[in-house]
ZAMARGU-4260 file (C-alpha; in steps of 0.2 Angstrom, whole numbers, plus 5000, padded with zeros to 4 digits):
<rodrens>
0) 4899/5159/5069 | 4886/5155/5056 | 4874/5141/5057 | 4883/5131/5043 | 4900/5133/5053
5) 4892/5126/5068 | 4884/5112/5059 | 4899/5107/5049 | 4910/5100/5063 | 4895/5089/5069
10) 4892/5082/5052 | 4910/5075/5052 | 4909/5066/5068 | 4909/5047/5067 | 4895/5038/5075
15) 4902/5026/5088 | 4901/5009/5081 | 4893/4996/5092 | 4904/4980/5091 | 4895/4966/5081
20) 4889/4951/5090 | 4900/4936/5085 | 4899/4918/5085 | 4910/4918/5100 | 4897/4928/5110
25) 4884/4915/5105 | 4895/4901/5111 | 4898/4909/5127 | 4880/4913/5131 | 4875/4895/5126
30) 4889/4887/5136 | 4895/4877/5121 | 4910/4878/5108 | 4910/4889/5093 | 4911/4873/5082
35) 4894/4867/5090 | 4886/4884/5087 | 4892/4883/5069 | 4885/4865/5067 | 4868/4871/5074
40) 4866/4886/5063 | 4872/4878/5047 | 4861/4863/5051 | 4874/4851/5043 | 4878/4839/5057
45) 4867/4831/5071 | 4867/4840/5087 | 4857/4835/5103 | 4840/4844/5103 | 4843/4852/5120
50) 4859/4859/5114 | 4852/4865/5098 | 4838/4874/5107 | 4851/4882/5119 | 4861/4889/5104
55) 4846/4895/5095 | 4839/4904/5110 | 4856/4912/5113 | 4857/4918/5095 | 4840/4926/5096
60) 4843/4934/5113 | 4859/4942/5106 | 4851/4946/5089 | 4865/4937/5081 | 4864/4937/5062
65) 4876/4924/5054 | 4884/4928/5038 | 4878/4917/5025 | 4893/4921/5014 | 4906/4914/5027
70) 4907/4898/5037 | 4914/4895/5054 | 4930/4904/5058 | 4936/4889/5067 | 4936/4878/5052
75) 4941/4892/5039 | 4929/4888/5025 | 4924/4905/5018 | 4938/4903/5005 | 4939/4922/5004
80) 4952/4934/5009 | 4951/4953/5011 | 4962/4966/5004 | 4962/4983/5011 | 4972/4996/5001
85) 4974/5015/5003 | 4965/5017/4986 | 4959/5005/4972 | 4964/5017/4958 | 4980/5017/4949
90) 4992/5005/4941 | 5002/5001/4957 | 4987/4996/4966 | 4980/4986/4951 | 4996/4976/4950
95) 4996/4972/4968 | 4978/4966/4967 | 4982/4956/4951 | 4996/4947/4960 | 4986/4943/4975
100) 4971/4937/4965 | 4982/4926/4954 | 4990/4917/4969 | 4973/4916/4978 | 4964/4908/4963
105) 4977/4895/4962 | 4975/4891/4980 | 4956/4891/4978 | 4952/4907/4986 | 4942/4923/4981
110) 4946/4941/4986 | 4936/4955/4993 | 4944/4972/4990 | 4941/4989/4998 | 4950/5006/5000
115) 4954/5014/5016 | 4959/5031/5009 | 4973/5031/5021 | 4962/5035/5035 | 4963/5024/5051
120) 4945/5026/5055 | 4940/5020/5038 | 4952/5006/5039 | 4944/4999/5055 | 4926/5001/5047
125) 4932/4991/5032 | 4939/4978/5043 | 4923/4977/5053 | 4913/4975/5037 | 4924/4961/5031
130) 4923/4952/5048 | 4914/4936/5046 | 4916/4936/5027 | 4934/4933/5025 | 4947/4920/5033
135) 4961/4933/5033 | 4966/4950/5028 | 4980/4959/5018 | 4982/4977/5023 | 4992/4990/5014
140) 4993/5005/5026 | 5010/5015/5022 | 5001/5031/5027 | 4994/5025/5044 | 5002/5022/5061
145) 4997/5004/5065 | 5003/5003/5083 | 4986/5008/5090 | 4977/4997/5077 | 4986/4981/5080
150) 4974/4974/5093 | 4958/4978/5084 | 4964/4973/5067 | 4972/4956/5072 | 4960/4951/5086
155) 4953/4935/5079 | 4959/4933/5061 | 4976/4931/5052 | 4983/4948/5046 | 4997/4952/5034
160) 5004/4970/5032 | 5009/4975/5015 | 5021/4990/5013 | 5019/4993/5031 | 5029/4986/5047
165) 5024/4982/5064 | 5034/4972/5076 | 5020/4961/5081 | 5013/4956/5064 | 5018/4947/5048
170) 5023/4960/5035 | 5031/4962/5018 | 5040/4978/5012 | 5050/4985/4998 | 5068/4990/4999
175) 5064/5008/4996 | 5080/5015/5003 | 5091/5003/4994 | 5081/5007/4977 | 5083/5026/4979
180) 5102/5024/4983 | 5104/5013/4967 | 5095/5026/4956 | 5106/5040/4963 | 5121/5030/4960
185) 5116/5028/4941 | 5113/5046/4939 | 5130/5050/4948 | 5139/5038/4936 | 5131/5048/4921
190) 5138/5064/4928 | 5123/5072/4937 | 5127/5082/4952 | 5112/5093/4953 | 5098/5081/4955
195) 5080/5087/4960 | 5069/5075/4970 | 5050/5075/4969 | 5045/5069/4986 | 5029/5058/4990
200) 5017/5062/5004 | 5026/5065/5020 | 5015/5053/5030 | 5019/5039/5018 | 5032/5026/5024
205) 5038/5022/5006 | 5040/5040/5002 | 5050/5043/5018 | 5062/5029/5014 | 5065/5034/4996
210) 5068/5052/5002 | 5080/5046/5015 | 5090/5036/5001 | 5090/5052/4990 | 5097/5062/5004
215) 5111/5050/5009 | 5116/5047/4991 | 5117/5066/4988 | 5129/5067/5003 | 5139/5052/4998
220) 5142/5058/4980 | 5146/5076/4985 | 5131/5083/4976 | 5122/5099/4979 | 5113/5102/4995
225) 5099/5090/4995 | 5086/5100/5004 | 5087/5114/4992 | 5083/5102/4978 | 5068/5094/4986
230) 5051/5097/4979 | 5034/5092/4986 | 5023/5079/4978 | 5009/5067/4983 | 5012/5052/4971
235) 5000/5059/4958 | 5004/5064/4940 | 4997/5081/4943 | 5010/5084/4957 | 5024/5078/4947
240) 5019/5090/4933 | 5018/5105/4945 | 5035/5101/4953 | 5044/5099/4936 | 5038/5116/4931
245) 5046/5123/4947 | 5062/5113/4944 | 5064/5119/4926 | 5063/5137/4932 | 5077/5135/4945
250) 5093/5143/4941 | 5105/5135/4939 | 5093/5122/4932 | 5095/5104/4939 | 5101/5092/4926
255) 5090/5077/4932 | 5074/5074/4941 | 5071/5059/4952 | 5053/5057/4956 | 5048/5046/4971
260) 5036/5036/4960 | 5033/5033/4942 | 5016/5043/4941 | 5025/5059/4947 | 5039/5055/4934
265) 5027/5054/4920 | 5019/5070/4925 | 5036/5078/4925 | 5039/5071/4907 | 5023/5080/4902
270) 5028/5096/4910 | 5045/5096/4902 | 5038/5092/4885 | 5026/5107/4887 | 5040/5118/4891
275) 5051/5112/4877 | 5064/5105/4888 | 5072/5090/4879 | 5073/5073/4889 | 5086/5067/4891
280) 5097/5079/4881 | 5093/5094/4892 | 5087/5085/4908 | 5086/5067/4913 | 5070/5060/4922
285) 5069/5044/4933 | 5055/5036/4943 | 5052/5022/4955 | 5041/5006/4954 | 5041/5002/4935
290) 5022/5002/4933 | 5017/4994/4916 | 5015/5011/4907 | 5033/5017/4912 | 5040/5008/4896
295) 5027/5015/4884 | 5029/5034/4888 | 5040/5045/4877 | 5054/5043/4881 | 5053/5027/4890
300) 5056/5030/4908 | 5071/5025/4918 | 5065/5018/4935 | 5068/5007/4949 | 5059/4991/4946
305) 5048/4983/4960 | 5040/4967/4955 | 5023/4973/4961 | 5013/4958/4956 | 5026/4947/4965
310) 5024/4958/4981 | 5005/4954/4980 | 5009/4935/4978 | 5021/4935/4992 | 5009/4944/5004
315) 4996/4930/5000 | 5009/4917/5003 | 5012/4924/5020 | 4993/4924/5024 | 4991/4907/5017
320) 5004/4900/5029 | 4994/4908/5043 | 4978/4901/5036 | 4986/4884/5036 | 4989/4884/5054
325) 5008/4886/5053 | 5015/4891/5070 | 5029/4904/5070 | 5038/4909/5086 | 5041/4926/5078
330) 5031/4937/5066 | 5038/4934/5048 | 5045/4950/5040 | 5050/4949/5022 | 5058/4963/5010
335) 5056/4963/4991 | 5072/4969/4982 | 5073/4981/4968 | 5082/4983/4952 | 5088/4997/4941
340) 5079/4998/4924 | 5088/5010/4912 | 5078/5017/4897 | 5079/5032/4886 | 5074/5045/4899
345) 5091/5046/4907 | 5108/5051/4899 | 5124/5060/4903 | 5122/5079/4905 | 5125/5087/4888
350) 5140/5098/4886 | 5134/5116/4885 | 5142/5128/4873 | 5150/5144/4879 | 5137/5157/4884
355) 5123/5144/4884 | 5110/5146/4898 | 5107/5131/4909
</rodrens>
């Protein structure tokens, strides 16, 4: 083992994070309420001198540093919410942020955005960083198992899950399974029986549900064996491009490609164009999400539409309800429906002449 090999694993270890001292800790040490601590530290209301000294002494002893950007959690006056996404790059995430931001501004809130890179440890670090700066958080974590994160994430501030589900938390999701079935029904009605599917990341909940819809539809419509027509992808244009090249080389060639998101479908269109495969005359291509660019590619992309901005708006509405002190016996769980958008990238398989190779 070389020195670099011995050092490398150590460099990846995370430092153990010491829990930050909170206003609740100061209140407990001083023997007063959180509201009293807030009044003393903000200096906006009269408090008995003795009580004030107790609070200041407790804060100094605990080395508590109040966040000047946020006010007391007990009265929710930061007027800021946090948004934690797997990434902040890409049209899907941009639309989610736009939807949340528009709704938040109308309600008098600002937003603080960060990415978690689909890593549970990074997500907790981001939440810890936001703690004390925001009144509530919207978390999109379709790639992360949230069961073990529920307590640290939702310990003392409202939390809404976006495109994720957890029985104990408010959440809003997409009808991924139903959307995939709808697209497969459209392709079947056009006459396609050999439909190739470009999968998303296996750890991603949205990708798994879209794959499940594809498999069930293939069985229901009597198509070719689904597993033989599944190709790996990771929701990027590059993975769609690479998968489409493999699909085009398959014998017999599938007559349609259904990608688990629009980015991969757009990559597939580029690959087929480079290979000289006419879309939709020789092969149809379909996606999922209806990101803004989908209508402007050549040919315009047939896809399953998710109102992505509405997804963001409704996530904020759920959070706003919690911020307003609305009491709910059970966690609220909502699902956004999908619609089929037919454009020029899908058509019936062309009738081939005798001797023509598919």
